[in-house]
N, C-alpha and C positions, 0 to 999 in steps of 0.2 A: 768199141775202142779195141784195137789190136794190142796185145801185150808185147808184141815183138815186131820190129821193123826188119825182119829177117832178110827179105829180098834185097833191100837197099844195102844192108851191111854186107851181104854176100857178093853183090855186084862190085863192091869195093874190094872184094877178095880178101877181106880181113876177118879171120875167125875171132880175133880178139874183140873187134868191134861188135860182132854178133853177140858174144857173151856180155860184153860191157854194157851194151844197150839194155839187155834183159836185166842184168844186175842193177844198173843205175836207175831204171825207170819202172820196173815191173815186179821184180822178185821181192816178196815180203810186203808189198804195198796192198792195203785193203782193196778188195773188189766188191762191188755192190750190185752188179748186173748179173742176173741169173744165167744169161747166155754165156757171158764171159767166165763165170764160175764153172759152168758145164764144160766150156772150152778147156779151161785149165785142168779139170779132172780128166778129160779125154786125153789131153797132151801128156799128163803125168802117167796115165795108164799105158799109153803107147811108148813112153820112154823106158819102161821096164825091160831090162836086158840090153839097152842101147845107150848111146851117149846123148846127153841133152843137146849137144850141137846138132846131131842128126835130126832131132825133133824141131829145133829152132829153124833149121834150113827148110823143113817141110811145112812150116806153119801155114803159109799161104795155100798150099795144096790141101792141107787138112780143112781149112776154112771153106774152100771151094767144094771139096768132096762131101763135107758134112753140113751143107746148107748154111754156112756161116754160123754154125753151132746154134741154130734155131731149135730149141728143145722140142717144140711141138712137131716140127717137120721131121726131125731125126726119129722121134718116137713113132712116127707113122711109116717109117721105112718098111718096105716089103722085101720079099726074098730077092726080087730083081735088084733092089738097092744094095742088098748084101753082096750079091754077085758083082755089081758095078764097083763096089768098094774093094772087093778082093782082087779085082783086075786093075785097080788104079795104082800105077807105079809111083805116083806122087806122094802116097801115104804109106804107112806101115800096113802091109797086107797080111795081117794075122787074124784068122777067123775068130779066135777067142776075144781079141781086143776090139774087133769090129762089132761082134755080138754084144760085148760089154757096153760099148757106146750107145747102141740102140736100146738095150734093156735099161741102162742107167737113165737115159732120157725119159723112158716111161715111168721110172721110179720118181724122178724129179717132178714130173707132172703131178703125180699123186701127192708129193710133199708140198707142192705149190697149192694144191686144192686144200690140204689140211692146215698148212701154216701160213699161206699167203705168198710165200716165195721160198726158193732154195736157201737164200741168204737168211731168212727168218728161221728156217729149220736149223741152220748152223748156229744162229744166235740162241735159239731155244736150248740147245745142248751145251752151250758155253757157260762156264769153263769146264774143260775135261783135261785129263792127262793124255799124253800121247797114246798110252795103252788103252785108255777108255775110248778115245776116238777110233782107234784101230778096230776095236771090238764092235763099236756102233757101225762103222763103215762096212765091215765084213758082213754084218747082219743085214745091212740095208742095200748095199750095192754089189755089183759084180766086179771081179778082178781088182780088188782093192786090198792089197797086202800092206804090211807095216811101212815099208819104205815109200810106197805110193801115197798112202794116207799122210805120212809125215811130211813129205815134200809138198803135197797139195796144200795142206794146212799152213805150212810155213810160207809158201808162196803167196797165200792170200791174207796173211796177217793173223792167223788164228793160233799159231804156235811160234814161240821164240826160236831163234836160231838162223834166220835167213841171212843175217849180217852180224858180224862181231860188233860189240859196243863201240870200238874205236873206228869202225868203218864210217866214212862221211855220209853214206846213204842211211845208216841207222837213225840218225837224228831226223832226217826227212821223213822216215817212216813213222817215227814217234809223233811228229806233227800231224800225220794223217790219222792218228789214233787207232792203231791196230787192236784187234780184240784181245790179244795177250796182254796189252797194257791196261786193259779194263778189269783185271782180276781184283 
């Protein structure tokens, strides 16, 4: 399941529609598929230093470039794949971010072996404060600073803050039982 219908929104030429779709249907909603969790992590890493709009516009290109975020396939990428990604104008061509995606896929494979899934690894460590999550992510993954970890965890329902309590989407998220509501 794609967390953003970026192409459709951009064809309409409406930046607000792009953000609204993400806000109303994806941001803060719990994710349970390891490939989509990996996708969200890669997208958050790539957003560092850029606008979220830039990332949403490139989501389809990211999916194509990174084998639809198939963790096993990305973990097996070779040097020629790294070169292919660095030459792909449809994505963010940053060597550190590309290397992080590939190396983090390898880490997730190990977490899947040990815990059964990336999601179960996250559940195993829940609940944590933002600071505790940041420390864990920095120890476990590449290119995961405080803001990246915070946005990743808010976007998948592990930390509060994706929506204000008076936002209509907040109630929808509560009905989906985000992890922060399970404290």
